[in-house]
Each structure stands twice: as C-alpha cells, then as structure tokens.
C-alpha positions in Angstrom: 16.0 -7.4 -17.1 15.3 -4.0 -16.0 15.4 -1.3 -18.6 15.7 2.4 -18.7 14.0 4.7 -20.9 14.5 8.1 -19.1 12.7 11.0 -20.7 12.7 14.2 -18.4 11.1 17.7 -18.4 13.0 20.5 -16.8 10.7 23.0 -15.2 11.4 26.4 -14.5 15.0 26.2 -15.5 17.1 29.5 -16.5 20.4 28.4 -16.1 22.5 25.6 -17.7 24.4 24.8 -14.8 21.2 24.6 -12.7 19.6 22.4 -15.4 22.6 20.0 -15.2 22.1 19.9 -11.3 18.4 18.7 -11.8 19.8 16.1 -14.3 22.0 14.7 -11.6 19.0 14.5 -9.1 17.0 12.6 -11.5 20.1 10.3 -12.0 20.5 9.9 -8.2 16.7 9.3 -7.7 17.1 6.5 -10.4 20.1 5.1 -8.7 18.4 5.1 -5.4 15.8 2.6 -6.7 18.4 0.7 -8.7 20.5 0.2 -5.5 17.3 -1.1 -3.9 16.5 -3.4 -6.7 20.0 -5.1 -6.4 19.1 -5.5 -2.8 21.7 -3.1 -1.3 19.7 -1.5 1.3 22.4 -0.2 3.5 23.8 1.5 0.6 20.5 3.0 -0.4 20.2 4.2 3.3 23.3 6.2 2.7 21.3 8.4 0.0 19.6 10.2 2.9 20.8 13.3 4.6 21.9 12.9 8.2 19.0 14.9 9.3 16.5 12.2 8.3 18.7 8.9 8.6 17.4 8.1 12.1 13.7 8.3 10.9 14.1 5.5 8.5 16.2 2.2 8.6 17.7 0.0 6.0 15.3 -3.0 7.1 12.4 -0.3 6.6 13.6 0.1 3.1 13.7 -3.5 2.5 10.5 -4.0 3.7 8.9 -1.2 1.6 10.8 -2.8 -1.5 9.5 -6.3 -0.8 6.0 -5.1 -0.4 6.0 -3.2 -3.7 7.2 -6.2 -5.4 4.6 -8.2 -3.8 2.0 -5.6 -4.9 3.0 -4.6 -8.4 5.4 -7.4 -9.5 9.0 -7.2 -10.8 10.5 -3.9 -11.3 11.2 -3.2 -15.0 11.8 0.1 -16.1 11.7 3.8 -15.6 9.9 5.3 -18.3 9.8 8.9 -17.5 10.8 11.7 -15.2 10.1 15.3 -14.3 11.1 17.7 -11.7 10.0 21.0 -9.8 11.5 23.5 -7.4 9.9 23.9 -4.0 11.6 26.9 -2.3 14.9 25.2 -1.0 14.1 22.0 -2.0 13.8 20.0 -5.3 11.3 17.3 -6.2 11.9 14.7 -8.7 9.2 12.5 -9.9 9.9 9.0 -11.5 7.4 7.0 -13.3 8.5 3.3 -12.9 7.3 0.2 -14.7 6.4 -3.1 -12.9 4.9 -6.2 -14.3 1.6 -5.5 -13.0 1.3 -1.8 -13.9 3.0 1.5 -13.7 3.7 3.8 -10.4 5.0 7.1 -9.6 7.5 8.0 -6.8 8.2 11.6 -5.7 11.8 12.1 -4.2 12.7 15.2 -2.2 16.4 16.5 -2.3 18.2 19.4 -0.5 20.8 21.6 -2.4 23.6 19.1 -1.1 21.7 16.4 -3.5 20.9 14.6 -0.2 17.6 12.7 0.0 15.1 14.2 2.4 12.4 11.5 1.7 10.2 10.0 -1.2 6.5 8.8 -1.3 4.3 7.1 -3.7 2.0 9.2 -5.9 -1.0 8.2 -7.8 -0.5 5.3 -10.2 0.2 6.7 -13.8 -0.9 4.9 -16.7 -1.0 5.7 -20.2 -4.7 4.5 -20.3 -7.5 5.3 -18.2 -10.4 3.2 -16.7 -13.3 3.2 -19.0 -16.6 2.1 -17.5 -18.2 -1.0 -18.9 -21.2 -1.1 -21.4 -23.2 -2.7 -18.7 -22.8 -0.1 -16.2 -26.0 1.4 -16.2 -26.2 3.9 -13.2 -29.7 4.6 -13.8 -30.3 1.0 -12.4 -28.4 1.7 -9.0 -27.1 3.7 -6.3 -24.0 4.0 -4.3 -23.6 4.8 -0.6 -20.5 5.4 1.3 -19.8 2.9 4.3 -17.0 2.1 6.7 -15.4 -1.1 7.7 -14.3 -0.7 11.1 -11.7 -2.4 13.5 -10.0 -1.6 16.7 -7.4 0.9 15.6 -9.6 2.5 12.7 -11.7 2.1 9.7 -11.6 1.6 5.9 -13.8 3.3 3.5 -16.1 1.4 1.3 -19.1 1.6 -1.0 -22.4 -0.2 -0.8 -24.1 -0.4 -4.0 -27.5 -1.3 -4.2 -29.9 -1.8 -7.1 -32.9 0.5 -7.5 -36.7 -0.4 -7.4 -35.8 -3.4 -5.1 -36.8 -3.8 -1.3 -35.0 -7.0 -0.8 -31.9 -8.1 -2.7 -29.1 -10.3 -2.6 -25.5 -8.9 -1.6 -22.0 -9.7 -2.5 -19.3 -8.9 -0.5 -15.8 -8.6 -2.3 -12.6 -9.8 -0.9 -9.1 -8.6 -2.4 -6.3 -10.7 -3.8 -2.7 -10.4 -2.4 -1.0 -7.2 -1.5 -2.4 -3.7 -0.6 -5.4 -2.4 -2.7 -8.1 0.1 -3.0 -11.8 -0.7 -2.9 -11.9 -1.3 -6.8 -8.9 -3.6 -6.7 -7.3 -1.2 -9.2 -4.4 -2.5 -11.2 -3.4 -0.2 -14.1 -6.4 1.3 -15.7 -8.3 -1.8 -14.6 -10.9 -1.9 -11.8 -12.3 -5.3 -11.3 -14.5 -4.7 -8.2 -15.9 -1.7 -9.7 -17.0 -3.6 -12.7 -18.4 -6.4 -10.8 -20.4 -4.0 -8.5 -21.8 -2.3 -11.5 -22.5 -5.5 -13.5 -24.0 -7.3 -10.5 -26.2 -4.2 -9.7 -27.8 -4.0 -13.1 -28.9 -7.7 -12.4 -30.6 -6.6 -9.3 -27.7 -7.9 -6.8 -26.1 -5.4 -4.4 -22.4 -5.3 -3.2 -19.9 -4.1 -0.8 -16.4 -3.2 -1.6 -13.8 -1.6 0.6 -10.1 -0.5 0.9 -7.9 -3.3 1.8 -6.6 -2.3 5.6 -3.1 -2.9 4.3 -3.5 0.0 2.0 -4.8 2.7 4.6 -2.6 1.3 7.6 0.7 0.1 6.2 2.4 0.7 9.4 0.1 -1.8 11.1 1.9 -4.5 9.1 5.4 -3.6 10.1 5.6 -6.6 12.7 4.3 -10.2 12.8 0.8 -10.8 11.3 -1.2 -13.2 9.4 -4.1 -13.3 7.0 -6.5 -12.8 9.8 -5.4 -9.2 10.1 -4.6 -8.7 6.6 -8.0 -10.0 5.1 -10.3 -12.1 7.5 -11.1 -9.7 10.1 -12.5 -7.1 7.8 -14.2 -9.6 5.6 -16.0 -10.8 8.5 -16.9 -7.1 9.6 -18.4 -6.4 6.2 -20.4 -9.7 6.5 -21.7 -8.3 9.7 -22.3 -4.7 8.1 -24.3 -6.5 5.4 -27.3 -7.5 7.2 -27.8 -4.1 8.6 -27.9 -2.2 5.5 -31.3 -1.1 3.9 -32.8 -3.4 1.2 -30.4 -6.2 1.8 -32.0 -9.8 2.0 -30.3 -11.2 5.2 -30.5 -14.7 3.9 -28.9 -13.9 0.9 -25.6 -12.6 1.6 -22.5 -14.0 -0.4 -18.8 -13.5 -0.3 -16.7 -13.1 -3.6 -13.0 -13.9 -3.0 -10.5 -13.0 -5.7 -7.3 -14.7 -6.2 -6.1 -15.1 -2.3 -9.5 -13.7 -1.3 -10.9 -16.8 -3.1 -8.4 -19.1 -1.5 -9.3 -17.7 2.0 -13.1 -17.5 1.4 -13.9 -21.3 2.7 -12.0 -20.0 5.9 -14.0 -17.1 6.2 -17.3 -19.0 5.6 -16.6 -21.3 8.5 -16.6 -18.3 10.7 -19.5 -16.1 9.1 -22.6 -18.5 9.6 -24.8 -15.9 7.8 -23.3 -16.4 4.5 -25.4 -18.3 2.0 -22.6 -18.9 -0.4 -19.2 -18.2 -1.5 -17.5 -17.5 -4.9 -13.9 -18.4 -5.6 -12.8 -16.3 -8.6 -9.2 -17.3 -9.9 -8.4 -19.1 -6.5 -5.5 -21.0 -5.7 -5.9 -24.6 -4.9 -2.3 -25.0 -4.1 -0.2 -23.5 -1.4 0.6 -19.8 -2.2 4.5 -20.6 -2.4 3.9 -23.0 -5.2 1.9 -20.4 -7.2 4.7 -17.8 -6.7 7.1 -20.3 -7.9 5.1 -21.0 -11.0 4.5 -17.4 -11.6 8.2 -16.6 -11.4 9.2 -19.3 -13.8 6.5 -18.2 -16.2 7.7 -14.7 -16.2 11.3 -15.5 -16.4 10.7 -17.7 -19.5 8.3 -15.0 -21.2 11.0 -12.2 -20.6 13.4 -14.1 -23.0 16.4 -13.0 -20.6 19.1 -15.4 -21.4 22.0 -13.4 -19.8 23.8 -14.8 -16.8 22.7 -11.8 -14.5 18.9 -12.8 -15.6 19.5 -16.3 -14.7 21.0 -15.3 -11.5 18.2 -13.1 -10.6 16.0 -15.8 -11.3 17.9 -18.3 -9.0 17.8 -15.9 -6.2 14.1 -15.2 -6.3 13.5 -18.9 -6.5 15.6 -19.4 -3.3 13.7 -16.8 -1.5 10.3 -18.4 -2.6 11.8 -21.6 -1.3 12.1 -19.9 2.3 8.5 -19.3 2.4 7.6 -22.8 2.4 7.6 -22.7 6.4 5.4 -25.0 8.4 6.3 -23.9 12.0 8.5 -21.2 13.8 11.9 -22.5 14.7 15.1 -20.8 14.4 13.5 -17.9 12.5 11.7 -15.0 14.3 7.9 -14.3 13.5 8.6 -11.1 12.1 11.4 -12.1 9.8 10.5 -10.9 6.2 10.3 -13.3 3.5 8.7 -12.2 0.0 7.5 -9.0 1.8 5.5 -10.7 4.5 6.7 -12.0 7.8 7.4 -15.6 8.7 4.3 -15.7 10.7 2.1 -14.9 7.5 3.8 -17.8 5.7 3.3 -20.3 8.5 -0.2 -19.4 8.9 -0.8 -19.8 5.0 1.2 -23.1 4.7 -1.0 -24.5 7.6 -4.3 -23.8 6.0 -5.9 -26.3 3.5 -8.4 -24.7 1.5 -9.5 -27.8 -0.1 -10.3 -29.7 3.2 -12.0 -26.7 4.6 -14.2 -26.4 1.3 -15.3 -30.0 1.9 -16.5 -29.5 5.3 -18.7 -26.3 5.0 -22.2 -26.5 3.6 -22.4 -23.2 2.0 -23.1 -23.0 -1.5 -20.0 -22.8 -3.4 -19.3 -21.4 -7.1 -15.6 -21.7 -8.5 -14.5 -19.6 -11.4 -11.4 -19.5 -13.5 -9.8 -18.1 -16.7 -7.7 -20.3 -18.7 -5.7 -17.2 -19.8 -4.8 -16.4 -16.1 -1.0 -16.7 -15.5 -1.2 -16.2 -11.9 -3.6 -18.8 -10.9 -3.5 -21.7 -13.8 -6.2 -24.0 -14.8 -4.0 -26.6 -12.9 -5.7 -25.2 -9.7 -9.0 -25.1 -11.2 -8.5 -28.7 -11.7 -7.3 -29.5 -8.5 -10.6 -27.8 -7.3 -12.9 -29.9 -9.5 -11.3 -33.0 -8.6 -11.2 -32.7 -4.9 -14.9 -31.2 -4.8 -16.5 -33.5 -7.3 -18.6 -35.2 -4.8 -19.9 -32.1 -3.1 -23.5 -31.3 -4.7 -23.1 -27.8 -3.1 -20.2 -26.8 -5.5 -20.4 -25.5 -9.0 -17.5 -24.9 -11.4 -17.1 -22.7 -14.5 -13.9 -22.4 -16.6 -13.6 -19.4 -19.1 -11.3 -20.0 -22.1 -10.7 -16.4 -22.8 -10.2 -14.8 -19.3 -7.2 -13.6 -17.4 -6.6 -13.0 -13.8 -8.4 -9.9 -13.7 -11.6 -11.6 -15.1 -11.6 -10.0 -18.5 -11.6 -11.7 -22.2 -7.8 -11.7 -23.6 -6.8 -13.2 -26.9 -3.9 -14.9 -25.2 -2.4 -16.0 -21.9 0.0 -12.8 -21.8 2.0 -11.6 -18.7 1.5 -8.5 -16.4 2.2 -6.3 -19.2 -1.3 -7.1 -20.1 -2.6 -5.3 -17.1 -1.5 -1.8 -18.5 -4.3 -1.9 -20.9 -7.8 -1.3 -20.0 -10.2 -4.0 -20.0 -13.4 -4.7 -18.2 -14.7 -7.7 -16.3 -16.4 -10.3 -18.7 -20.4 -9.9 -19.0 -20.6 -13.4 -19.4 -19.0 -14.0 -16.0 -21.3 -11.6 -14.2 -24.2 -13.3 -16.0 -23.0 -16.7 -14.6 -22.7 -15.1 -11.1 -26.1 -13.6 -11.0 -27.8 -16.7 -12.3 -26.2 -19.0 -9.6 -27.0 -16.5 -6.8 -30.5 -16.6 -8.2 -30.4 -20.3 -8.2 -31.0 -20.8 -12.0 
C-alpha cells in the first residue's frame, strides 16, 4: 500500500498565511498524484488551469502514469517535499518512492492554486553511485558517439581499452522502459560498470541513451520493439565496425532483461555479430514474467487489506489483457500496461527460444538466482531448450540480482535504492568467453 511521509521545507516564507498557502499547494500536488494512482485521470485533468487544459488530455496523463509505472515500478510513497517562489508562480517539488527507485517531480501552480504544469526532475536518491574497484580509468578512454535514426539521434559512449589496436567490442542493449546510457536505477549503473570492467580486460563497449528516454513523444502512438529497441541496436552494430581499434570480426551484443530477450532477434538481422550475451533474459512471454513479478511483490509487501487485494486483482486483470496475439476489436494504439496493443502483439508472437536455436552465433546466457524480475525458472528453460546447441554456454550465479550485483537475499525493488556494482566475477566470465577461454 502507498504510504506518505511528508517532510517539507518552506523557503522564502515571511507570513504565516502565505506559509499555509504553500502547505496547501504541497497537499494539492500530493493529491494530484494520488488521484492518478487511483486511475482517476479525468479528475486529475481537472487540477489544471483552464489556460493549459487544452495542451494535455486525460489520456495523455494515463499514458504518462502507465509508462512511469513500467519504468519505476509501483508507486509507494512521497518521502519529501519542498517549494520555491518564481515571481507570480509557485513551484512544489515532491520526492516520490517507487519499487525500483525514487524520482522527483516539480509542479508549477498559479496564485489560484491551479496546476500549470509538472515535469520530471533528476532522480533523487539517498545514496550516490560509487565506481567499482575494477574501474581503472588509466586503462581505457571514452569518446562520445551518436546513434542516429531518421528523426534524430541519441548520445552514446564508446569505451576503448588503451594500448590495443585490435580489440573486441560489446554493444549494450537496455531492458524495459526509458533508460539512460548507463541503465541507471537509483544509485546503480550496470552498463557503466560493465564498460569499465570489460575495458580493464581489453574489451571495448558501446552504450547509448534509449530512444524512448530522449524522444518520448515518438511513442505516443502504435509502436513495437522494433522502434523501441531493435533499430537502434542495429545502428550501433553498424557503427561499431567504423570505430578506431575495433576488431570487425569480434563484435558482440549484450542484452539485459528485455534486451536479452530480443538479442536473438537482433542477431538474425546483424550478420556481423560474432556472438550475443543474454543477461537476465526472459525465456517466457513478458506477460508471464510481469504476472510473476506482480504476485511476488504483492506477497512480499505483506499487505492483507481489502484495498491491497483489490489493487492486486486489478493489476492482474490488466496483465491478462496484455496476452494479445492478434489485432481484433482492439485498436493498435490501445494502451495496456503502458504500451500499445501493437507492442504486446509483436512480443507475444516472438519466440526467443526458437529464434536462438536457428542462429549460428555464439551465445552466452547469464542469470542471477537472487533476481526477482527474471527468475531461475527462465534460466532453466533456456538451458533445457538449447541443451543440444554446441554454440551456447550457460552460467548461473547464486548471489546476483537483476542488476547483476551480489546480494545476500532475493529482495524486492527496494534493493535497487542501495548502491552496488556489477559482479567482477560476471565480468571476468564474459571476458573469458569473448576470448574463447
């Protein structure tokens, strides 16, 4: 159940009446998110001033909230608030807790306490990212690159080991939801860790901002994983062969979570790839995984209230709606779990196991036993399905979670709020596999 721990700081306040007004705005911002959390998007739309209501619709608020949940998990709490005065306008900033981390939002109100707009501000976490011990910056250099597509481009980083004129390169492909180039979750940066760790082993890498992070408006209509993930991964593969020092016969792709699920599909479209690495990759349909996650989080929450049970039932029903196989009565852009029907149909008609059996690329499948998002069940399905394929290697890590860091227990999304680095053991294993040892 969502809980509230409101702590506020009143800045530039000189009158009690004005202070009370600011408290009202903090409560109003809180109520706005609470209204959306309950699914009352028409009511949430009523919070806006008449001058801006035409610029945003209730459906757009719903889409925002569903995508936010898909990226950060279940809305849990408001842990802090503060405000500032900007001329005739008032800004209220709430720090909101989700199962996968914290995020701050800034709300702009007029003197009539009507909402003029709100926007996401940088992620607020109690802890900050700390570079791993294996990140020796004297061993590698980093260069800015761009992953381009027809409507624009995303920033990226090419990490190259020093003192090497011909080295392998690994292209990193994100999991679900919008993400930066480091695949940041709270104070954790798995892709940044992997880039540093691999570079220390003489292996280069490419990581880039996910398109949905930079161009969210491009995903306001029907789309599939082709636009969300595959096209940009293919562009990165093409770019890799043009970068200085890269051995063109040693280009690999590392897909994490959803990226791992899609890696075999990407490999069928990228003949220059020498191999693919599937890290915490679903072997089942994504809907099945989300249902499993939903049940796990509900049980772990210990919520025995009728309201909590009803919320679990409603979310389960929404998950069931995502099990589409073809378009019928539902429009392609109908939103289910933060994505259009076209997205779910595309994923549900894709069989990563069958695709993996057909490709000749080398495949490395990695899984952590403390991963609550993609379980050991998926790893066992991969291992059983591809047991006869001599080009496939498997490695199960008893202590790793979904972010590939060592943990003492399985945990929930709250675990992601504590900084932890990608396991050096896993990085060593990837390095040895790439080098054929």
